[in-house]
C-alpha positions, 0 to 999 in steps of 0.5 A, a space after each residue: 297791279 306791278 308785275 315782276 318781269 326780270 325772270 326771264 329766258 332767251 333762246 338764240 337759235 330759235 328768237 324768243 326769249 320767255 317771260 315767267 312774270 309774277 302770278 301769270 294768270 291766261 284768263 288775265 293775259 291782256 291785263 298782263 300783256 298791256 303792262 309788259 307793252 308799256 313795261 318796253 315803251 312796246 305798242 300793240 299792232 295786231 291781236 289773235 286772242 283763242 281760247 288756249 292762245 293769244 297771239 299780238 303782233 308786237 312793235 319794239 323800236 321798230 321790232 316786229 315781236 310776237 308776243 304769245 300766251 298758252 293756256 295750258 303750260 301759262 308759258 309767256 314769250 316773245 318771239 321774233 319774225 326776223 330770227 336775225 334782230 335777235 339784238 331787240 332781243 337781249 336789250 328787251 331781256 337786258 332791260 325786262 331784268 332791271 326792273 
């Protein structure tokens, strides 16, 4: 399935980028996350699944971020580990808006 990841909202102060994929279901996080990683040409480093929160550590062009999804809010977001790398998050937002 081809997901639409173009709906995003960035919070520069917190270093987060909320991504609202089309038709997101928390139980399908793995499929959606893999599609997002493919779209970004990012790689998975580590993953921490749980009953209501998924956390994946990913690498995007040398910048490490957390890709998170929360069950109760059906939210998906990227979170910087180092706030000074905000330019990478802005670039990701621009990249996703092109599709």
